[in-house]
Every structure is written in structure tokens, then in C-alpha cells.
C-alpha positions as CSV (number, residue, x, y, z in Angstrom):
1,M,20.1,17.4,-6.0
2,G,18.3,20.3,-7.6
3,A,17.3,23.6,-6.0
4,M,17.2,22.0,-2.5
5,G,20.9,21.8,-2.3
6,A,22.4,19.1,-0.1
7,K,19.0,18.1,1.3
8,A,17.8,14.6,0.3
9,Q,14.8,14.7,-2.0
10,Y,11.7,12.8,-1.1
11,T,8.4,12.1,-2.9
12,D,5.0,12.7,-1.1
13,G,3.1,9.5,-1.0
14,Y,-0.5,8.9,0.0
15,W,-2.6,5.8,1.2
16,T,-6.0,5.1,2.3
17,S,-7.1,3.8,5.7
18,Q,-9.8,1.3,6.0
19,D,-12.3,4.1,7.1
20,G,-11.5,6.0,4.0
21,L,-8.9,8.7,5.4
22,R,-6.2,10.0,3.1
23,L,-3.0,9.5,4.8
24,H,0.5,10.9,3.9
25,Y,4.1,9.6,4.1
26,R,7.4,10.9,2.8
27,D,9.3,8.5,0.7
28,Y,13.2,8.9,0.4
29,P,14.8,6.8,-2.1
30,G,17.5,4.3,-1.3
31,D,19.2,0.8,-2.0
32,K,16.3,-1.6,-2.9
33,S,18.3,-4.7,-1.9
34,R,18.1,-3.5,1.8
35,P,14.8,-3.6,3.8
36,P,13.3,-0.2,3.8
37,I,13.3,1.8,7.0
38,L,9.8,2.9,8.5
39,C,9.9,6.0,10.7
40,I,7.0,6.2,13.0
41,P,6.6,9.5,15.1
42,G,5.4,10.2,18.5
43,L,1.9,11.2,19.6
44,T,1.9,15.0,18.7
45,R,4.6,14.6,16.1
46,N,4.8,14.1,12.3
47,A,7.1,13.0,9.4
48,R,9.4,16.2,9.8
49,D,10.7,14.7,12.9
50,F,12.8,12.4,11.0
51,E,14.3,14.9,8.4
52,N,17.8,14.6,9.9
53,V,17.7,10.8,9.9
54,A,16.2,10.6,6.4
55,Q,18.9,13.0,4.9
56,R,21.6,11.0,6.4
57,L,20.5,7.6,5.5
58,S,18.7,8.1,2.2
59,G,20.6,6.8,-1.0
60,D,21.9,4.0,1.1
61,W,18.5,3.2,2.6
62,R,14.9,3.8,1.5
63,V,13.4,5.8,4.4
64,I,9.7,6.2,4.6
65,C,8.5,8.7,7.2
66,V,4.7,8.6,8.0
67,D,2.2,11.0,9.3
68,L,-0.3,9.2,11.5
69,R,-4.0,10.0,11.0
70,G,-4.7,13.5,12.4
71,R,-1.1,14.8,12.1
72,G,0.9,16.8,9.6
73,E,-0.5,16.2,5.9
74,S,-2.6,13.2,6.9
75,A,-6.4,13.8,7.1
76,Y,-8.1,14.3,10.5
77,A,-10.4,11.5,11.5
78,D,-14.3,12.1,12.1
79,D,-14.3,9.9,15.1
80,P,-11.7,11.0,17.7
81,M,-11.9,7.4,19.3
82,T,-10.0,6.1,16.3
83,Y,-7.0,8.0,17.5
84,V,-5.7,4.8,19.3
85,P,-2.9,2.3,18.8
86,A,-5.2,-0.5,17.3
87,T,-6.1,1.9,14.5
88,Y,-2.8,3.3,13.9
89,V,-1.5,-0.4,13.4
90,A,-4.3,-1.1,11.0
91,D,-3.3,2.2,9.0
92,L,0.4,1.2,9.0
93,D,-0.5,-2.3,7.9
94,A,-2.5,-0.8,4.9
95,L,0.6,1.1,3.9
96,L,2.9,-1.9,4.1
97,K,0.4,-3.8,1.9
98,D,0.0,-0.8,-0.5
99,L,3.8,-0.8,-0.9
100,K,4.3,-4.5,-0.9
101,I,6.8,-4.2,2.0
102,K,7.2,-7.6,3.9
103,R,10.3,-6.9,6.0
104,F,11.5,-3.5,7.3
105,V,13.6,-1.7,9.8
106,A,11.6,0.3,12.2
107,I,12.4,3.6,13.9
108,G,9.7,4.5,16.5
109,T,9.7,7.4,18.8
110,S,7.4,7.2,21.8
111,L,4.0,6.2,20.4
112,G,5.8,5.2,17.3
113,G,7.8,2.7,19.4
114,L,4.7,1.2,21.0
115,L,3.3,0.8,17.3
116,T,6.6,-0.8,16.4
117,M,6.2,-3.5,19.1
118,L,2.5,-4.0,18.1
119,L,3.4,-4.6,14.5
120,A,6.0,-7.1,15.6
121,A,3.4,-8.9,17.7
122,Q,0.9,-9.1,14.8
123,K,3.6,-10.7,12.5
124,P,6.6,-11.7,14.1
125,G,9.7,-11.7,11.8
126,R,8.7,-8.8,9.6
127,I,10.8,-6.3,11.5
128,A,14.4,-6.7,10.4
129,G,15.6,-4.3,13.2
130,A,14.2,-1.7,15.5
131,L,15.1,1.4,17.2
132,L,12.9,2.2,20.1
133,N,13.3,5.8,21.1
134,D,12.7,6.4,24.7
135,I,9.9,4.0,25.0
136,G,9.3,0.6,26.5
137,P,6.6,-1.8,27.5
138,V,6.2,-0.1,30.9
139,L,5.7,3.8,31.1
140,D,6.6,6.0,34.0
141,P,3.3,7.5,35.2
142,R,5.1,10.9,35.8
143,G,5.8,11.2,32.0
144,L,2.3,9.8,31.0
145,E,0.8,12.5,33.3
146,R,2.8,15.3,31.7
147,I,1.8,14.2,28.3
148,R,-2.0,13.8,29.2
149,T,-2.1,17.4,30.5
150,S,-0.3,19.0,27.7
151,V,-1.8,17.2,24.7
152,G,-4.9,18.8,23.1
153,R,-4.2,22.3,24.4
154,T,-5.0,25.1,21.9
155,H,-1.9,27.2,21.1
156,S,-1.5,30.0,18.5
157,W,1.4,32.4,17.9
158,P,2.0,35.3,15.4
159,T,5.5,34.5,14.5
160,W,8.0,31.6,14.6
161,V,10.0,33.4,17.2
162,H,7.0,33.6,19.5
163,A,6.3,29.9,19.0
164,A,9.9,29.0,19.6
165,R,10.3,31.1,22.8
166,D,6.8,29.5,24.2
167,L,7.6,26.0,23.3
168,G,11.3,26.5,24.7
169,E,9.7,27.5,28.1
170,M,7.2,24.6,28.0
171,Q,9.8,22.1,27.1
172,A,13.1,23.3,28.6
173,I,13.1,20.1,30.8
174,I,13.5,18.0,27.6
175,Y,16.3,19.8,25.8
176,P,17.8,22.0,28.5
177,A,20.8,22.9,26.1
178,Y,18.6,24.2,23.2
179,Q,19.3,27.8,22.1
180,L,16.7,30.0,20.3
181,E,17.7,28.7,16.9
182,D,17.1,25.1,18.0
183,W,13.7,26.0,19.3
184,I,12.8,27.7,15.9
185,A,13.9,24.4,14.2
186,Y,11.9,22.5,16.7
187,A,8.9,24.7,16.1
188,K,8.9,24.2,12.4
189,R,8.9,20.5,12.9
190,V,6.0,20.5,15.3
191,C,3.9,23.4,14.1
192,R,2.3,24.7,10.8
193,L,1.2,28.1,9.5
194,T,-2.5,28.5,9.1
195,Q,-4.2,30.4,6.3
196,Q,-4.9,33.2,8.6
197,G,-1.1,33.6,9.2
198,R,-1.0,32.2,12.8
199,I,1.3,29.4,13.9
200,V,-0.5,26.4,15.4
201,L,0.6,22.8,16.6
202,D,0.4,20.5,13.5
203,Y,-2.1,18.0,14.8
204,D,-5.8,17.4,15.4
205,L,-6.4,18.6,18.9
206,Q,-9.0,15.7,19.3
207,I,-6.2,13.1,19.5
208,A,-6.3,13.8,23.2
209,E,-9.9,12.6,23.6
210,P,-9.2,8.6,23.9
211,M,-6.6,9.7,26.6
212,K,-9.3,11.0,28.9
213,Q,-11.1,7.6,28.9
214,P,-10.3,5.2,31.6
215,T,-8.3,2.3,30.2
216,D,-7.4,-1.3,31.3
217,A,-3.6,-1.8,31.9
218,F,-2.3,-3.6,28.8
219,D,0.8,-6.0,29.1
220,L,3.1,-4.8,26.3
221,W,6.0,-7.3,27.3
222,P,4.8,-10.0,24.9
223,A,4.6,-7.3,22.0
224,Y,8.2,-6.3,22.9
225,A,9.3,-10.0,22.9
226,A,7.9,-10.5,19.5
227,L,11.0,-8.4,18.2
228,G,12.7,-11.8,18.8
229,T,16.2,-12.1,17.5
230,A,16.2,-9.0,15.5
231,P,18.8,-6.3,16.5
232,V,17.1,-3.7,18.8
233,A,18.4,-0.4,19.8
234,I,17.0,1.1,22.8
235,L,17.5,4.8,23.2
236,R,16.8,6.5,26.6
237,G,17.0,10.3,27.3
238,A,19.1,10.7,30.4
239,L,16.5,13.0,31.7
240,S,13.6,10.9,30.5
241,D,10.4,11.0,32.6
242,L,8.8,8.4,30.4
243,L,11.2,5.4,30.2
244,S,12.9,4.6,33.4
245,E,16.4,3.3,33.7
246,A,15.1,0.1,35.4
247,T,12.6,-0.7,32.5
248,A,15.3,0.0,29.9
249,R,17.7,-2.4,31.6
250,D,15.0,-5.0,31.8
251,M,14.4,-4.6,28.1
252,V,18.0,-5.5,27.4
253,R,17.9,-8.5,29.6
254,R,14.8,-9.9,27.8
255,L,15.9,-9.9,24.2
256,P,19.2,-11.4,22.9
257,H,20.2,-8.7,20.5
258,A,18.9,-5.5,22.5
259,K,21.5,-2.6,23.3
260,L,20.7,0.2,25.4
261,T,22.2,3.8,24.7
262,T,21.6,6.7,27.0
263,V,21.6,9.9,25.3
264,P,23.0,12.5,27.6
265,G,21.4,15.9,28.4
266,V,17.8,15.2,26.9
267,G,14.6,14.2,28.1
268,H,11.6,12.5,26.3
269,A,12.5,12.1,23.6
270,P,15.9,12.3,22.0
271,A,15.8,14.1,18.6
272,L,17.9,11.5,16.9
273,N,20.6,13.9,15.8
274,E,22.6,13.7,19.0
275,P,26.0,11.9,18.6
276,A,25.0,9.0,20.8
277,A,21.8,8.5,19.0
278,T,23.5,8.7,15.6
279,R,26.1,6.2,16.7
280,A,23.3,3.7,18.1
281,L,21.3,3.9,14.9
282,G,24.6,3.2,12.9
283,A,25.2,0.2,15.0
284,L,21.8,-1.1,14.5
285,L,21.9,-0.8,10.7
286,K,25.2,-2.5,10.5
287,A,23.8,-5.4,12.6
288,V,20.7,-5.6,10.3
289,M,23.2,-6.0,7.3
290,A,25.3,-8.5,9.2
């Protein structure tokens, strides 16, 4: 395993979007006879969000964790109006073509789960199984409003502890049980160090621009239905303000192999290292291999 000790090794991969951006993913090696797992992060998050999952699964599964445009090590877009689901889907499509991936398992957190549904709608049958992390076809307006008001704000901190304390105050409703060391680990997933030695959020603040535009309501139930007969794990944080319990139950009713797991004590969205989340993912992958 080399100098990284028990941590799973990955290679950094890059691909190019239709509008010429250099986009980044982490590629953890695994059993080539199984469909690879594509991990798609939430709105302000990046490939590092899936470190725990990738370390647990790699070897048995190939795990590909993407940085969407404007996040992590992917290039920032010149046109902020490309920070929309249709472009993200086109970007992911280009990656799947590059890697010659015809079928895959998707793990999508929040926005990543919306993109999972849209990928299914575009080519039904290509998703061998999906974990939708605290997201569904209907979004609770409370959570949407919270996200809209927090995304795109400038923050900068002198040390990781300052960042951790501040993020912990802002997001205590999501992870009420987190201690300082949990918040430091969280800060290192969502922030980066600038050349000036400051710590900032690791995304292009312009991703907030499209959210300021009025949008037509879009019915996502057909996209969700396109997951078809594939096994689907729906995770809902017990304290979530984005995925209501009613929507989650409706999702289970509408697909034959959808199972709901409520992750106790967390909001939007579970970090995927909680015992309930780990069990749900394990059951999903077992169902994919059945």
C-alpha cells in the first residue's frame, strides 16, 4: 500500500468537457468483472466526500469519484450559467464515454442524486443500482431555501480549527453529534488552502448564479422512474430539511426494488460513514451482484 498505510490508493484522472474544461476524478481500482461505482457529490462538495466509501469498497469494486465543474480539482467554468444539471449530465456522459463504461452503480448525494436520475432518464438500463443520498424527485422548500441562502458566500479562515469551528456553528443542525475533530475532518473535505495560506471553500462561488434565476418547476418523477427494476437504496437523514419522509415513502412505493433507510441523528445529507448508511450501501451492492 506504500506510504499511505491502510488508505486505498487512487489515481487522478482527467477528462475534457464539450466546452473544453479539464475535469478531474479519482479512480480507485477494483474487480473489473463488476460494474464500476460512480460517486457524484452534492452542490458544494467534491470527490473527497467519498473517501470513506472508496477506501471501504476499492479492491472489490472500482470506485470513480468525480469533481463536477467548478469544484475541487476540476476547472472553473467561464460561463456561470453552465453550472446547471443539463451541463453536469453532459460532462458525466463524456466521462463515461471516455472510460467506455456502459453500465455502472451510482452513488449520488443531493445534487449527485438528481444527476443519477437524469442519467437514468437519458439511457434507461445503464444504471445497475443506485444509492440516492437524501434526495428525491420532490425537494422540501425549507431545505432549498437554506441552500440558496448559504451557497456562494465568501468565507476565509486562518487555520483549520477556525474553519472547523465556524462550519460547525453554521451546520450544527446537520451533524449535531459532531465533535471538533469531526468538524476538522469535514473542513478538510469541503475546503482548500490558498497560496496565500488562507482556508476557503473548495468551489467556484459562481455556482450560485443559476440558483438566482427564476426556474420552471420540473417534474423529476419520470427520471426517477427510469431507474426501473435496478436496486435503489434511498437514504434519508432523520433530520433532513430537503427530503421529506412523505416523498421518501412515495419513492419506495413507485419502484419495485427501492428500499428506504433513515439515518438517525443527521440532517442533509448523511456522510455515508454512519452504520445505517454503510449497511444500506452493503445491501445495495449485494443486490446488484445477485
